[in-house]
C-alpha angles and dihedrals in degrees: 000000000000117000129203095033092165095061103025125294114282103168129037123174102172129044141156109234122200110205133181124183121213124271119245118251120251120256119246127243106208138148120214112243132181136149099282097022107057091164104030096159134267116317102167110135132215124268121249121260121254119254122261128232106230131187114211127185108240122187091209093060113087104174145010093251094122091059092046087059097040109024097165117081128172131182125220124274123242118251124245119262119249139211120273090054092286107157117216117252119259119249116253118260119236111226114201116193114216133181122265107270098036116155120205117210133185104200105314094335122100108223101170137017108196114204126155134042112288097014108151134203126181102221094180125018122216120241120260119253117254119252117252121228091260089065092045096054117115136170090270097037101044098165112024112202093210143052133207122261121241117259121247117252122245117271125190147138118247134181118230117202125183119217112184116245104221135139096216125034119202108213130181147108121308113281092018088129101258095136091049091047095052090047090053094045096047144013092269115125108202122177105264128191138157101250133120095238130102123262108252098210126057106231124211125206134181117226129190119202135147091001088301123118116201140158127244124201122208096213111203115259118280127217133201109283094026092128088058092054098266112154111338095316099121091049091054101038092070088065088068096054097088097044118107095201133039123208117196107214107201125191111230094180102051117140095196113119117247094022131112134149095265096050091043090053093050093049093052092046090054091052092049092050091047090052090056090081091072093050121084095202142350092054118210090230089063097054120108111254140188133195121238114194103202134197098034087150086081109081094226089045093056092049092050092047091054089048098052098035095086091053093056092044089052086060090057095255126138111236129204125188111210145161118212089193097056096023091236112161095004096117092054091046094050092050090050091051091048091053093051093047091048091051091051093048091050090055094055120106119240112300117274129193108296094220121081116197125182119187127184118239115264119257111277096027112235095352125089094230144356131217118213123189111223097181132255091065090299123135136186120211117199129178142110097258100048092047092047092050091051090056090052095052125099100213091193088069115072093201090054090051090050090050089053089053090051092051093049091048092051089049089057100250094129092053092044091053091052091048089050091057100257115164131203111291093027117159108240120192120193117197125023134329090259099038119030144128114240125218135178107234116225108179093185090067105092120231125211138085120296096060099099118111121190115354111291094020137088122206091215091068093056091222092304117140 
């Protein structure tokens, strides 16, 4: 949601962010040479890792406006390794500051809930750097003629939503005086005007009372039908979700026909209860609440407040008559809010990590790979390791392809294909149905180290690419 469209957006609390981490640098295939050591052994170094894209909670960031303007962010790529054991430089990370209370979603799934200054979440991980031939050397393969390619970085689209982090949420109709009240209670300076439209920006203020410091959110005015998407209600209702206490701010001096504090209260309560259906827990209807009868500095407003006060008290609600204009009753109200916030904080269990991360299980569950028969002597191999190894392989280098075959054999892929009924000449796909690398399986070709011929070639491939 972007507010203030007529004069340039100033507040945004929901954006789609397109992120791409950096690719890892390729490893280097190099042989050390000097005057009296023409073949001094492999000295190709590893490539640098790709940079990450990281979200970090920053107290100086108030909205997601920057990502509304520039939604595409990419981290730096790793540099290629070099001879002489010179490792490639890592790609630079991209650090994206976000407001406290930002929720990260992939589709409809919440993957991170960022609360607390400095909380970090890696939204896209950079690819690993490829190994150089020095790291690939073994007793049987003393001078590999290949290196591994760097892995591609993660790339995805995520939704960022801001849910205000406040102890007390001021709710009420537009022009009920919430902005004036938060300005009077705290040092916040919201834009205030006498018009019957909703504030477009949730304002936060810090209040100190009874040795308790707490935050108060001026939640933009709600209207009837907000929970069903009317107006901007759904966009604003999520700013109430984190608040422990609700304060109904009721206008006792409204001149609009058909409105009074009691009917306003009942309309807002209906909208809060209706919004409960989208919440999994901590329902809004269960939150402690108080009633604030505002604008008692107006003679008719004071009379109306005294008239409706008994009705709210009969419902078991604490009622406070205040005037944001003259500051009447604000001290008593702030101490009451502090007591409710303190009671809620005392009821909380010991602090747990503020970041919630949910990750889907890798393909294949607990196994490294899975073989699926597709019919007509065709098989699909899925799994994190085989796909990763494919990305690291330079298919223009026969020795690198042979090394891939060795790795797959050690993993058990050859045996699994035989157990699945694969016959010579079988079509083997590694990856997914839509994105895979296709091989012709020849079980009579032995796997294992010792097969390479001249550097960069493998006798098992018979010179084939």
